C-alpha positions as protocol buffer text, in pm:
chain_id: "A"
residue {
  index: 1
  type: MET
  ca { x: -454 y: 8700 z: 11024 }
}
residue {
  index: 2
  type: SER
  ca { x: -509 y: 9091 z: 10998 }
}
residue {
  index: 3
  type: ARG
  ca { x: -199 y: 9110 z: 10731 }
}
residue {
  index: 4
  type: SER
  ca { x: -392 y: 8895 z: 10464 }
}
residue {
  index: 5
  type: LEU
  ca { x: -664 y: 9128 z: 10516 }
}
residue {
  index: 6
  type: VAL
  ca { x: -463 y: 9422 z: 10432 }
}
residue {
  index: 7
  type: THR
  ca { x: -281 y: 9197 z: 10159 }
}
residue {
  index: 8
  type: LEU
  ca { x: -641 y: 9146 z: 10025 }
}
residue {
  index: 9
  type: GLY
  ca { x: -744 y: 9510 z: 10074 }
}
residue {
  index: 10
  type: GLU
  ca { x: -447 y: 9608 z: 9899 }
}
residue {
  index: 11
  type: ILE
  ca { x: -476 y: 9359 z: 9556 }
}
residue {
  index: 12
  type: ALA
  ca { x: -833 y: 9482 z: 9570 }
}
residue {
  index: 13
  type: GLU
  ca { x: -740 y: 9850 z: 9550 }
}
residue {
  index: 14
  type: ASN
  ca { x: -455 y: 9818 z: 9327 }
}
residue {
  index: 15
  type: LEU
  ca { x: -784 y: 9583 z: 9072 }
}
residue {
  index: 16
  type: LYS
  ca { x: -995 y: 9807 z: 9114 }
}
residue {
  index: 17
  type: THR
  ca { x: -729 y: 10108 z: 8969 }
}
residue {
  index: 18
  type: ASN
  ca { x: -628 y: 9873 z: 8703 }
}
residue {
  index: 19
  type: LEU
  ca { x: -935 y: 9760 z: 8583 }
}
residue {
  index: 20
  type: GLY
  ca { x: -1004 y: 10160 z: 8567 }
}
residue {
  index: 21
  type: LEU
  ca { x: -696 y: 10234 z: 8409 }
}
residue {
  index: 22
  type: LEU
  ca { x: -767 y: 9943 z: 8160 }
}
residue {
  index: 23
  type: SER
  ca { x: -1192 y: 10095 z: 8100 }
}
residue {
  index: 24
  type: GLY
  ca { x: -1022 y: 10437 z: 8043 }
}
residue {
  index: 25
  type: LEU
  ca { x: -804 y: 10265 z: 7771 }
}
residue {
  index: 26
  type: VAL
  ca { x: -1087 y: 10062 z: 7622 }
}
residue {
  index: 27
  type: THR
  ca { x: -1288 y: 10381 z: 7597 }
}
residue {
  index: 28
  type: GLU
  ca { x: -1039 y: 10585 z: 7438 }
}
residue {
  index: 29
  type: ARG
  ca { x: -975 y: 10288 z: 7162 }
}
residue {
  index: 30
  type: ALA
  ca { x: -1321 y: 10280 z: 7100 }
}
residue {
  index: 31
  type: GLN
  ca { x: -1352 y: 10644 z: 7025 }
}
residue {
  index: 32
  type: ASP
  ca { x: -1064 y: 10625 z: 6791 }
}
residue {
  index: 33
  type: LEU
  ca { x: -1276 y: 10336 z: 6595 }
}
residue {
  index: 34
  type: ASP
  ca { x: -1533 y: 10518 z: 6594 }
}
residue {
  index: 35
  type: GLN
  ca { x: -1382 y: 10823 z: 6441 }
}
residue {
  index: 36
  type: LEU
  ca { x: -1163 y: 10579 z: 6173 }
}
residue {
  index: 37
  type: VAL
  ca { x: -1538 y: 10470 z: 6008 }
}
residue {
  index: 38
  type: GLN
  ca { x: -1676 y: 10786 z: 6036 }
}
residue {
  index: 39
  type: GLU
  ca { x: -1376 y: 10902 z: 5814 }
}
residue {
  index: 40
  type: ILE
  ca { x: -1368 y: 10586 z: 5642 }
}
residue {
  index: 41
  type: THR
  ca { x: -1753 y: 10644 z: 5536 }
}
residue {
  index: 42
  type: GLU
  ca { x: -1682 y: 10996 z: 5449 }
}
residue {
  index: 43
  type: MET
  ca { x: -1439 y: 10924 z: 5230 }
}
residue {
  index: 44
  type: SER
  ca { x: -1610 y: 10605 z: 5052 }
}
residue {
  index: 45
  type: ARG
  ca { x: -1918 y: 10902 z: 5030 }
}
residue {
  index: 46
  type: GLU
  ca { x: -1713 y: 11095 z: 4823 }
}
residue {
  index: 47
  type: GLN
  ca { x: -1584 y: 10841 z: 4629 }
}
residue {
  index: 48
  type: VAL
  ca { x: -1922 y: 10689 z: 4544 }
}
residue {
  index: 49
  type: SER
  ca { x: -2002 y: 11034 z: 4404 }
}
residue {
  index: 50
  type: LYS
  ca { x: -1726 y: 11113 z: 4209 }
}
residue {
  index: 51
  type: VAL
  ca { x: -1776 y: 10719 z: 4067 }
}
residue {
  index: 52
  type: ASN
  ca { x: -2192 y: 10864 z: 3999 }
}
residue {
  index: 53
  type: TYR
  ca { x: -2051 y: 11113 z: 3816 }
}
residue {
  index: 54
  type: VAL
  ca { x: -1842 y: 10952 z: 3569 }
}
residue {
  index: 55
  type: VAL
  ca { x: -2125 y: 10734 z: 3504 }
}
residue {
  index: 56
  type: ASP
  ca { x: -2388 y: 10971 z: 3485 }
}
residue {
  index: 57
  type: ASP
  ca { x: -2138 y: 11214 z: 3233 }
}
residue {
  index: 58
  type: THR
  ca { x: -2077 y: 10895 z: 3055 }
}
residue {
  index: 59
  type: VAL
  ca { x: -2413 y: 10803 z: 2965 }
}
residue {
  index: 60
  type: GLN
  ca { x: -2514 y: 11170 z: 2913 }
}
residue {
  index: 61
  type: LYS
  ca { x: -2262 y: 11187 z: 2645 }
}
residue {
  index: 62
  type: PHE
  ca { x: -2345 y: 10810 z: 2496 }
}
residue {
  index: 63
  type: GLU
  ca { x: -2663 y: 10950 z: 2469 }
}
residue {
  index: 64
  type: GLN
  ca { x: -2585 y: 11253 z: 2271 }
}
residue {
  index: 65
  type: THR
  ca { x: -2371 y: 11082 z: 2052 }
}
residue {
  index: 66
  type: THR
  ca { x: -2651 y: 10801 z: 1941 }
}
residue {
  index: 67
  type: GLU
  ca { x: -2913 y: 11065 z: 1874 }
}
residue {
  index: 68
  type: MET
  ca { x: -2712 y: 11257 z: 1633 }
}
């Protein structure tokens, strides 16, 4: 009986250790994903800004051309 309690204790300790490691990995991956989303968002904003500039510039040139 006492041997099975020791075994259960060891299993519980191993489980606790593994869950701690797993929790750390999940936290790390979540942080990596957060950073990736932030980078994609920033790149998207930059691209939208460039497209906006091109559209505004094109409209302005069109308006200047049609005023002549």
